[in-house]
C-alpha positions as CSV (number, residue, x, y, z in Angstrom):
1,M,0.0,0.0,0.1
2,R,1.5,3.4,-0.7
3,F,0.2,6.9,-0.7
4,D,1.9,9.8,-2.7
5,G,0.6,12.8,-0.6
6,R,-1.4,14.2,-3.3
7,S,-4.7,12.3,-3.4
8,G,-7.1,10.3,-0.8
9,G,-5.5,8.2,1.9
10,A,-6.4,6.6,4.9
11,G,-8.8,7.9,7.7
12,R,-11.1,7.8,10.2
13,G,-13.3,4.5,9.1
14,S,-10.3,3.4,6.9
15,Y,-8.8,0.7,9.3
16,H,-9.9,-2.9,8.7
17,H,-9.2,-5.5,11.2
18,G,-5.9,-7.3,10.9
19,N,-4.2,-4.4,8.9
20,L,-3.6,-1.9,11.4
21,R,0.2,-1.1,10.7
22,E,-0.4,-0.4,7.3
23,A,-3.3,1.7,8.1
24,L,-1.2,4.0,10.2
25,I,1.4,4.0,7.8
26,E,-1.1,5.2,5.2
27,T,-2.6,7.8,7.4
28,A,1.0,9.0,8.7
29,L,1.7,9.6,4.8
30,R,-1.5,11.9,4.5
31,L,-0.4,13.9,7.8
32,I,3.1,14.4,6.4
33,A,1.6,15.4,3.0
34,E,-0.5,18.0,4.6
35,S,1.8,19.2,7.8
36,G,5.1,17.9,7.1
37,P,7.1,14.7,8.7
38,A,7.0,16.8,12.5
39,G,3.7,18.3,12.1
40,F,1.5,15.9,13.9
41,S,1.8,13.7,16.9
42,F,1.2,9.8,17.6
43,A,-2.2,10.4,19.0
44,E,-2.9,12.4,15.9
45,V,-2.2,9.2,13.8
46,A,-4.4,7.5,15.9
47,R,-7.1,9.7,15.7
48,A,-7.0,10.1,12.1
49,A,-6.9,6.4,11.5
50,G,-9.8,5.8,13.9
51,V,-8.1,3.9,16.6
52,S,-7.5,4.1,20.4
53,P,-4.2,6.2,21.4
54,A,-2.6,3.0,22.5
55,A,-3.4,1.2,19.2
56,P,-0.2,2.5,17.2
57,Y,2.1,1.3,20.2
58,R,1.2,-2.4,19.1
59,H,3.4,-1.7,15.9
60,F,5.4,1.4,16.6
61,R,7.6,2.3,19.5
62,D,6.3,5.9,19.0
63,R,6.1,8.5,16.0
64,N,9.6,8.6,14.9
65,A,9.5,4.9,14.7
66,L,6.5,5.3,12.3
67,V,8.2,8.2,10.5
68,A,11.4,6.2,10.2
69,E,9.6,3.1,8.8
70,I,8.1,5.5,6.2
71,A,11.2,6.5,5.3
72,R,13.0,3.0,5.2
73,R,10.0,2.0,2.7
74,G,10.7,5.2,0.6
75,F,14.2,4.9,0.5
76,E,14.0,1.1,-1.0
77,R,11.7,2.2,-3.8
78,F,13.7,5.2,-4.3
79,A,17.2,3.1,-4.8
80,A,15.4,0.6,-7.2
81,E,14.2,3.4,-9.5
82,L,17.8,4.8,-9.4
83,E,19.1,1.5,-10.1
84,A,16.6,1.0,-13.2
85,A,17.5,4.6,-14.4
86,W,21.1,3.8,-14.2
87,N,20.7,0.5,-16.1
88,Q,24.4,-0.5,-15.5
89,G,25.7,2.7,-17.3
90,K,24.0,2.1,-20.4
91,P,23.8,3.8,-23.3
92,N,27.2,5.5,-21.7
93,P,28.1,6.9,-18.0
94,V,27.1,10.2,-18.5
95,T,23.7,9.8,-20.3
96,A,23.3,7.2,-17.7
97,I,24.0,9.6,-14.7
98,E,21.4,12.0,-16.3
99,N,18.9,9.4,-16.2
100,C,19.4,9.0,-12.6
101,G,19.0,12.6,-12.0
102,K,15.7,12.3,-14.0
103,A,14.6,9.6,-11.5
104,Y,15.4,11.7,-8.6
105,L,13.2,14.2,-9.8
106,R,10.4,11.9,-10.8
107,F,10.2,10.3,-7.2
108,A,10.2,13.4,-5.6
109,R,7.3,14.2,-7.8
110,R,5.2,11.5,-7.2
111,E,6.0,11.1,-3.6
112,P,6.4,14.1,-2.1
113,A,5.2,12.7,1.3
114,S,7.6,9.9,1.4
115,Y,10.2,12.2,0.1
116,A,9.7,14.4,2.9
117,A,10.1,11.6,5.8
118,M,13.2,10.6,4.0
119,F,14.9,13.7,3.8
120,D,13.1,16.6,6.3
121,S,12.3,14.5,9.1
122,G,15.5,15.2,11.0
123,L,15.8,11.7,12.3
124,P,19.5,10.7,12.7
125,L,19.9,7.7,10.4
126,E,22.4,5.9,12.5
127,A,19.7,5.4,15.4
128,D,17.7,3.1,12.9
129,P,20.2,0.2,11.3
130,A,17.4,-0.6,8.9
131,L,16.9,2.9,7.7
132,L,20.7,3.7,7.3
133,V,20.7,0.2,5.0
134,A,17.8,1.6,2.9
135,S,19.6,4.9,2.4
136,D,22.9,3.8,1.7
137,Q,21.7,1.4,-1.0
138,A,20.0,4.6,-2.8
139,F,23.6,6.5,-2.6
140,T,25.6,3.5,-3.9
141,V,23.9,3.7,-7.1
142,L,25.3,7.2,-7.5
143,R,28.5,6.3,-6.4
144,R,28.9,3.5,-8.6
145,A,27.7,5.5,-11.5
146,A,30.3,8.3,-10.4
147,E,32.9,5.3,-10.2
148,L,32.4,4.0,-14.1
149,A,32.5,7.7,-15.3
150,C,35.6,8.6,-13.2
151,G,37.4,5.0,-14.2
152,L,37.1,5.7,-18.2
153,Q,39.4,9.0,-17.6
154,R,43.2,8.7,-17.5
155,K,45.1,7.9,-14.2
156,G,46.5,11.0,-12.8
157,T,43.5,12.9,-14.2
158,R,40.4,11.1,-12.4
159,P,38.6,13.3,-10.1
160,P,37.6,11.5,-6.8
161,P,34.4,9.3,-7.4
162,L,32.9,9.9,-3.9
163,M,33.1,13.5,-4.6
164,V,31.5,13.6,-7.8
165,A,28.9,11.0,-6.6
166,L,28.1,13.4,-3.5
167,H,28.0,16.5,-5.9
168,I,25.5,14.7,-8.3
169,W,23.6,13.8,-5.3
170,A,23.6,17.4,-4.0
171,M,22.7,18.9,-7.4
172,A,19.7,16.5,-7.7
173,H,18.4,17.0,-4.1
174,G,18.6,20.8,-4.1
175,I,16.8,20.9,-7.6
176,A,14.3,18.5,-6.1
177,S,13.8,20.6,-3.0
178,L,13.4,24.1,-4.5
179,F,11.7,23.6,-7.6
180,V,9.9,20.2,-7.8
181,E,6.1,20.5,-7.4
182,R,4.5,20.0,-4.0
183,A,1.1,18.6,-3.5
184,D,0.2,22.4,-1.9
185,G,1.9,24.2,-4.9
186,G,4.6,25.3,-2.4
187,R,7.8,25.5,-4.9
188,R,9.8,28.2,-6.6
189,K,9.1,28.8,-10.5
190,L,11.4,28.4,-13.1
191,P,11.9,29.4,-16.9
192,M,12.1,25.8,-17.6
193,T,11.6,22.3,-16.3
194,P,13.5,21.3,-13.1
195,E,14.8,18.2,-15.2
196,D,16.3,20.7,-17.9
197,L,17.9,22.6,-15.2
198,L,19.5,19.5,-13.6
199,E,20.6,18.1,-17.1
200,A,22.3,21.5,-17.6
201,G,23.5,21.8,-14.4
202,L,25.0,17.9,-14.8
203,L,26.7,18.1,-17.9
204,I,28.5,21.7,-17.0
205,Y,29.8,19.9,-14.0
206,L,30.6,16.4,-15.6
207,Q,32.4,18.8,-18.3
208,S,34.5,20.7,-15.9
209,L,36.0,17.4,-14.7
210,G,36.7,16.5,-18.1
211,L,33.9,13.5,-18.2
212,E,32.1,14.4,-21.1
213,E,33.9,11.8,-23.0
214,A,33.1,8.9,-20.9
């Protein structure tokens, strides 16, 4: 079950016996879409799901554990989509990196509530091993992409792949955070699409490192 923060979701009367965990996740996604990942309490989740205040504790230690589970699931889907976009570096590493950037923006646009839980919740990744693993899986795709692109350059002229991967991540995340449309329309306007802005930024950056021939 998944909720993208833009259309109807779980609410009072939507809980079905035996599926409380998923009902809580769906409800929390709706609340994140409305108020942000820190804009509601555990009691509000229970009330919106139509269950008693004590019911959520059967499945989650507290509100942060619920948000962490949403973020973990989001990172797993995110990593899978980046992996598919990377496509083992085909047709060439630079184009494949651009495809990863487009997949990044697509995910942020399609799943704004999950994206907010992943990046705006303020939860320390190290405090939840499963969340940390899922987050690392997503970044690993970009790191492998950078390693392949940098590896095609001559030794002695190769930029550090980790630095390149971090720059790609920061560029994609910055554009997604600033310019990808939210459910409430609250994003800065651009004279171009976020995808075009990201593509231009990536090309300029990669060319500055001598990777345009990769």
